[in-house]
C-alpha positions in Angstrom: 74.3 94.7 38.6 76.1 94.9 42.4 74.5 95.0 45.6 76.6 96.6 48.9 76.1 96.7 52.3 78.0 99.5 53.6 78.8 99.9 57.3 78.4 103.5 56.8 76.6 105.8 54.6 75.3 109.1 53.9 73.2 110.3 50.8 75.1 113.5 48.8 73.4 116.0 46.8 75.3 117.4 44.2 74.7 121.1 41.9 76.7 122.1 39.1 76.8 125.8 39.0 75.6 126.2 35.2 72.4 124.0 36.3 69.6 123.5 38.0 69.7 120.0 38.4 70.7 118.4 41.5 71.9 114.9 41.8 72.0 112.4 44.9 74.4 109.7 44.9 75.2 107.1 47.6 78.8 107.6 49.9 79.3 104.5 51.0 81.8 103.0 53.4 83.2 100.4 54.9 85.7 99.8 58.0 89.3 97.6 56.6 89.2 95.8 60.3 93.1 95.5 61.7 94.9 94.3 58.9 92.6 96.3 56.3 92.4 99.5 55.0 89.1 101.6 54.8 87.5 102.1 51.7 84.5 104.4 50.2 82.4 104.5 47.1 80.3 107.1 45.5 77.0 105.7 43.7 76.9 106.5 40.4 73.4 108.2 41.0 69.9 107.7 42.5 67.0 106.1 41.0 64.6 104.7 43.5 64.8 104.3 47.2 62.7 101.9 48.9 61.8 101.5 52.5 62.3 98.0 54.2 62.1 97.2 57.9 65.6 97.5 59.0 67.5 99.2 55.6 66.6 101.6 52.9 67.2 99.9 49.4 69.1 102.5 47.2 69.2 101.6 43.6 70.9 103.2 41.3 71.4 104.1 37.7 74.4 101.7 36.8 72.0 98.9 38.5 73.6 98.6 41.4 72.1 98.2 45.3 72.9 99.5 48.1 71.7 97.7 51.4 71.7 100.9 53.7 71.1 100.1 57.4 68.6 102.7 59.2 70.8 103.1 62.0 74.2 103.4 60.3 73.6 106.6 58.7 76.8 108.7 58.8 80.5 109.2 57.8 84.0 107.9 59.2 86.6 110.1 59.6 88.1 108.7 56.6 85.3 109.4 54.7 85.0 113.2 55.7 88.0 113.8 54.8 87.3 112.5 51.5 84.0 114.3 51.1 86.0 117.6 52.9 88.6 117.4 49.3 85.1 117.0 47.4 84.1 120.6 48.4 87.2 122.2 47.9 87.4 120.4 44.7 84.0 121.6 43.7 84.6 125.0 44.6 83.6 127.8 42.2 82.4 124.7 39.8 79.5 123.1 42.1 78.5 122.3 45.5 78.3 118.8 47.2 76.1 118.5 50.3 75.7 115.5 53.0 72.3 115.2 53.3 69.9 113.7 56.4 67.5 111.3 54.7 64.5 110.3 56.8 62.5 107.9 54.8 
């Protein structure tokens, strides 16, 4: 089990055209800083969201937990471009949509 503390995050909903099932995942991102590269990660699938004082504790199928700040919901330009590539890759097969989470 891993714990992640992303700089930015969004919940994405994935749907296959052949199914009514919707899968919710965390798309998390971290800024690389002066000498590093930005990075992103897509979680295995949300099983539970626990509302804490300053953040959401988002549990996933893999056992990983994402500690997502309530005021850091969003995407960087880099992550938005990765998300857009998911949208293009899924065309005709399914959909992916970023949804705002308000607890």
